[in-house]
Structures are given as C-alpha cells and as structure tokens.
SEVEXVEX-88656 format. One record per atom (N, C-alpha, C): residue in three letters; x, y, z. Coordinates in steps of 0.2 Angstrom, whole numbers, padded with zeros to 4 digits, always signed. Layout:
<sites>
ALAXYZ/...
</sites>
This chain:
<sites>
MET-0254-0095+0302/MET-0250-0090+0298/MET-0245-0093+0294/ILE-0244-0091+0287/ILE-0239-0094+0283/ILE-0232-0091+0284/LYS-0227-0095+0285/LYS-0220-0092+0286/LYS-0217-0093+0279/LEU-0214-0087+0277/LEU-0211-0086+0270/LEU-0203-0087+0271/LYS-0200-0090+0266/LYS-0193-0091+0267/LYS-0189-0084+0266/SER-0184-0084+0270/SER-0180-0078+0269/SER-0175-0078+0263/ARG-0175-0073+0259/ARG-0171-0073+0253/ARG-0165-0069+0254/ARG-0163-0067+0259/ARG-0157-0063+0261/ARG-0151-0067+0261/ASN-0152-0073+0263/ASN-0146-0077+0264/ASN-0143-0081+0257/LYS-0148-0081+0252/LYS-0146-0084+0246/LYS-0142-0080+0241/MET-0136-0082+0239/MET-0133-0079+0234/MET-0136-0080+0227/PRO-0136-0075+0222/PRO-0139-0077+0216/PRO-0134-0082+0212/ALA-0137-0086+0209/ALA-0133-0091+0205/ALA-0130-0088+0198/MET-0124-0090+0197/MET-0121-0087+0191/MET-0121-0092+0186/MET-0124-0091+0180/MET-0125-0095+0174/MET-0119-0095+0170/LEU-0115-0100+0170/LEU-0109-0100+0166/LEU-0110-0102+0159/SER-0114-0107+0157/SER-0115-0109+0151/SER-0117-0104+0145/PRO-0121-0099+0147/PRO-0122-0093+0142/PRO-0115-0089+0141/MET-0111-0088+0146/MET-0105-0084+0145/MET-0100-0088+0141/ILE-0100-0095+0142/ILE-0095-0099+0138/ILE-0097-0099+0131/ASP-0104-0100+0130/ASP-0106-0099+0123/ASP-0105-0093+0119/MET-0105-0087+0123/MET-0103-0081+0120/MET-0096-0080+0119/MET-0092-0083+0123/MET-0085-0083+0122/MET-0083-0087+0116/PHE-0086-0093+0115/PHE-0085-0097+0109/PHE-0087-0093+0102/LEU-0093-0090+0103/LEU-0095-0086+0097/LEU-0090-0081+0095/LEU-0088-0077+0100/LEU-0083-0072+0099/LEU-0077-0074+0096/LEU-0074-0080+0099/LEU-0068-0083+0096/LEU-0069-0085+0089/ILE-0075-0088+0087/ILE-0076-0090+0080/ILE-0076-0084+0076/PHE-0080-0079+0078/PHE-0080-0073+0074/PHE-0073-0070+0072/PHE-0069-0069+0077/PHE-0062-0066+0076/PHE-0058-0071+0072/ILE-0059-0077+0072/ILE-0055-0082+0068/ILE-0057-0081+0061/VAL-0064-0081+0060/VAL-0066-0080+0053/VAL-0064-0073+0050/SER-0065-0068+0054/SER-0064-0061+0051/SER-0056-0061+0050/THR-0052-0064+0054/THR-0045-0063+0053/THR-0043-0067+0046/MET-0046-0073+0045/MET-0045-0076+0039/MET-0047-0072+0033/GLN-0052-0069+0033/GLN-0055-0065+0028/GLN-0050-0059+0026/MET-0047-0056+0031/MET-0042-0050+0030/MET-0036-0052+0027/THR-0034-0059+0028/THR-0027-0060+0025/THR-0028-0063+0017/GLU-0034-0064+0015/GLU-0035-0066+0008/GLU-0034-0061+0003/LEU-0030-0062-0002/LEU-0029-0057-0007/LEU-0035-0057-0011/LYS-0038-0051-0012/LYS-0044-0050-0016/LYS-0041-0046-0022/THR-0038-0050-0027/THR-0036-0047-0033/THR-0038-0050-0039/ILE-0035-0048-0045/ILE-0037-0050-0051/ILE-0034-0057-0052/PRO-0038-0062-0055/PRO-0035-0069-0055/PRO-0030-0069-0061/VAL-0024-0071-0059/VAL-0018-0072-0064/VAL-0015-0079-0062/LYS-0012-0082-0067/LYS-0008-0088-0066/LYS-0001-0086-0065/LEU+0001-0086-0058/LEU+0008-0084-0057/LEU+0013-0090-0058/PRO+0019-0088-0059/PRO+0024-0093-0060/PRO+0025-0097-0053/VAL+0028-0103-0053/VAL+0029-0107-0048/VAL+0036-0107-0045/ALA+0037-0106-0039/ALA+0044-0106-0036/ALA+0044-0111-0030/THR+0049-0114-0029/THR+0049-0119-0023/THR+0051-0116-0017/GLU+0055-0110-0017/GLU+0057-0106-0011/GLU+0053-0100-0010/ALA+0046-0100-0012/ALA+0042-0094-0011/ALA+0041-0093-0004/VAL+0040-0087-0002/VAL+0039-0085+0005/VAL+0032-0081+0005/ILE+0028-0083+0010/ILE+0021-0080+0010/ILE+0022-0074+0014/GLN+0019-0068+0011/GLN+0020-0062+0014/GLN+0013-0058+0012/ASN+0009-0056+0017/ASN+0003-0053+0016/ASN+0002-0046+0018/THR+0008-0042+0018/THR+0008-0036+0021/THR+0008-0030+0016/ALA+0008-0032+0009/ALA+0008-0027+0004/ALA+0002-0023+0004/LYS+0002-0017+0003/LYS-0003-0012+0003/LYS-0004-0010-0005/PHE+0001-0011-0009/PHE+0001-0008-0015/PHE+0003-0014-0020/THR-0002-0018-0022/THR-0002-0024-0026/THR-0003-0022-0034/VAL+0002-0023-0038/VAL+0001-0022-0045/VAL+0000-0028-0049/THR-0005-0029-0053/THR-0005-0035-0057/THR-0005-0034-0064/ILE-0001-0038-0068/ILE+0000-0037-0075/ILE-0003-0043-0078/LYS-0008-0042-0082/LYS-0012-0048-0085/LYS-0008-0050-0091/ASP-0010-0056-0094/ASP-0007-0058-0100/ASP-0008-0054-0106/ASP-0013-0050-0106/ASP-0015-0045-0111/ASP-0011-0039-0111/GLY-0007-0038-0105/GLY-0002-0032-0105/GLY-0006-0027-0100/ALA-0012-0028-0098/ALA-0015-0023-0094/ALA-0013-0022-0087/TYR-0012-0016-0084/TYR-0010-0015-0077/TYR-0016-0014-0073/TRP-0016-0017-0067/TRP-0021-0017-0062/TRP-0018-0015-0056/LEU-0021-0010-0053/LEU-0019-0008-0046/LEU-0025-0010-0041/ALA-0024-0015-0037/ALA-0029-0018-0033/ALA-0034-0021-0038/ASP-0040-0018-0039/ASP-0045-0022-0043/ASP-0047-0017-0049/LYS-0043-0012-0050/LYS-0045-0007-0056/LYS-0039-0007-0061/VAL-0042-0006-0067/VAL-0037-0005-0073/VAL-0034+0002-0072/ILE-0027+0002-0073/ILE-0024+0009-0073/ILE-0018+0009-0078/SER-0017+0015-0080/SER-0011+0016-0085/SER-0005+0015-0081/LYS+0000+0014-0085/LYS+0007+0013-0082/LYS+0009+0020-0079/GLN+0008+0026-0082/GLN+0010+0032-0080/GLN+0006+0034-0073/GLU+0000+0032-0073/GLU-0004+0034-0067/GLU-0001+0029-0061/LEU+0000+0023-0063/LEU+0003+0018-0058/LEU+0010+0021-0055/ILE+0014+0024-0059/ILE+0020+0026-0057/ILE+0019+0032-0053/ASN+0015+0037-0055/ASN+0013+0043-0051/ASN+0011+0041-0044/LYS+0006+0036-0044/LYS+0003+0034-0037/LYS+0009+0031-0033/ALA+0013+0027-0036/ALA+0018+0024-0032/ALA+0023+0030-0029/ARG+0025+0035-0033/ARG+0029+0040-0031/ARG+0026+0044-0025/GLU+0019+0045-0026/GLU+0016+0049-0020/GLU+0016+0045-0014/GLU+0015+0038-0014/GLU+0015+0034-0008/GLU+0022+0033-0005/GLN+0027+0033-0010/GLN+0034+0033-0007/GLN+0036+0039-0003/LYS+0033+0045-0005/LYS+0034+0051-0002/LYS+0031+0051+0005/LYS+0025+0048+0006/LYS+0022+0048+0012/LYS+0025+0043+0017/ASP+0027+0037+0015/ASP+0030+0032+0019/ASP+0036+0029+0016/GLU+0042+0030+0020/GLU+0048+0028+0018/GLU+0049+0020+0017/LYS+0045+0017+0021/LYS+0045+0009+0021/LYS+0040+0006+0016/PHE+0038+0011+0011/PHE+0033+0009+0006/PHE+0036+0003+0002/HIS+0032-0002+0000/HIS+0034-0007-0005/HIS+0029-0009-0009/ILE+0030-0012-0015/ILE+0026-0014-0020/ILE+0027-0022-0021/VAL+0021-0025-0022/VAL+0022-0032-0025/VAL+0019-0032-0032/ILE+0023-0035-0036/ILE+0021-0036-0043/ILE+0018-0043-0044/ARG+0012-0044-0047/ARG+0009-0050-0048/ARG+0009-0051-0056/ALA+0013-0054-0059/ALA+0013-0054-0066/ALA+0011-0061-0068/ASP+0007-0062-0073/ASP+0005-0068-0076/ASP+0011-0071-0079/GLU+0011-0078-0079/GLU+0017-0082-0081/GLU+0018-0081-0088/ASN+0013-0079-0092/ASN+0014-0078-0099/ASN+0016-0071-0101/VAL+0016-0066-0096/VAL+0019-0059-0098/VAL+0026-0059-0100/GLN+0028-0055-0105/GLN+0035-0055-0107/GLN+0039-0052-0101/TYR+0045-0055-0101/TYR+0050-0053-0096/TYR+0051-0045-0097/LYS+0051-0043-0103/LYS+0052-0036-0105/LYS+0047-0031-0101/ALA+0041-0033-0101/ALA+0036-0029-0097/ALA+0037-0028-0090/VAL+0039-0034-0087/VAL+0041-0034-0080/VAL+0047-0029-0078/ILE+0052-0030-0082/ILE+0058-0026-0081/ILE+0057-0019-0082/GLY+0053-0018-0087/GLY+0051-0011-0089/GLY+0047-0007-0083/LEU+0043-0011-0080/LEU+0039-0008-0074/LEU+0044-0008-0068/LEU+0048-0012-0067/LEU+0053-0012-0062/LEU+0058-0006-0063/ASP+0060-0005-0069/ASP+0064+0001-0071/ASP+0060+0008-0069/SER+0054+0008-0071/SER+0050+0014-0070/SER+0049+0015-0063/PHE+0048+0010-0059/PHE+0048+0011-0052/PHE+0054+0014-0049/LYS+0060+0011-0051/LYS+0066+0014-0049/LYS+0067+0021-0050/LYS+0066+0023-0056/LYS+0066+0030-0058/LYS+0062+0034-0054/ALA+0056+0032-0052/ALA+0051+0036-0048/ALA+0054+0036-0040/GLY+0059+0032-0039/GLY+0062+0032-0032/GLY+0059+0027-0027/VAL+0056+0022-0030/VAL+0053+0016-0027/VAL+0058+0010-0028/SER+0061+0008-0022/SER+0066+0003-0023/SER+0064-0003-0020/ARG+0059-0003-0016/ARG+0057-0009-0012/ARG+0051-0013-0016/VAL+0053-0017-0020/VAL+0048-0021-0025/VAL+0049-0028-0024/GLY+0044-0032-0024/GLY+0044-0039-0023/GLY+0040-0042-0029/LEU+0041-0048-0031/LEU+0038-0052-0036/LEU+0034-0057-0033/ALA+0028-0058-0035/ALA+0024-0063-0032/ALA+0024-0070-0036/THR+0024-0075-0033/THR+0024-0082-0036/THR+0020-0086-0032/GLU+0018-0092-0035/GLU+0014-0097-0031/GLU+0019-0102-0028/LYS+0018-0105-0022/LYS+0022-0109-0019/LYS+0021-0116-0022/ASP+0027-0119-0024/ASP+0026-0126-0027/ASP+0024-0131-0021/THR+0019-0134-0022/THR+0017-0139-0017/THR+0019-0146-0018/LYS+0022-0148-0024/LYS+0024-0154-0026/LYS+0030-0157-0022/LYS+0033-0153-0018/LYS+0039-0155-0015/LYS+0038-0160-0009/
</sites>
C-alpha cells in the first residue's frame, strides 16, 4: 500500500516577489500621476523672468493675456467682462479665492494694470503675477 504524505502540517508559502512588484508599480503610478497634476496646462506665453520667483501651483483661476491682447481663462478665449463676472462669482463662493495673471512679456503694462484694477473693483484683491524663474543665477 502506498503511503501518502500528510498535508496538514505544511504552511502555505507566501510569495513576496509579486507583492513587491505590485507595490513598486503602485508607487510609480502615484509618482507619475502626481507629476501630471502639477503641470500647468495653459496657453503658451513668454513670461518675464524674475530672479526671486516663487513656485506656486495652487491657483484654480489662471488668466492669460497673450501678446495680441486676448484674454484666456484656462484654455478658452474669454472677454474681459466675462472674466470679471466669473471672478466676482468665485470670490462670493470662496473668501480665499485668488487669481494668477500670466501676461506675455510683450503685453503693455497698461493692459495688466487695467485688468488688476477691474479685479479690484469686482472685489477680488488676492491677485498674483506669474513669471519664469531665472536659472542663470
């Protein structure tokens, strides 16, 4: 008669290498997805350069002024009055609401100041100006 080995005493072996592979894949996924979330997907403009620029990626309301004078909100062309109205609505919803203005370096100073003044009249006082960081330092 053939004697069979008893399986009751053996503990199932735990395979660690597939678990480690999955952890590395998850880590890579979260790193790549986080990097994509911080990238500004806006209209390409040549920003002025500043040596003391601070990187801030928390703006929800990014206004771009192209060198031809067109106003862009995120990735859509918008009139100045519509832009002011939307900013006024957002300011009413959130008291910590802020705007970042990305103006091309060839845009006249008068256009940027006019937009800043319009925002102030609409009750929006937290406005920032975007620049490129000078890397020659």
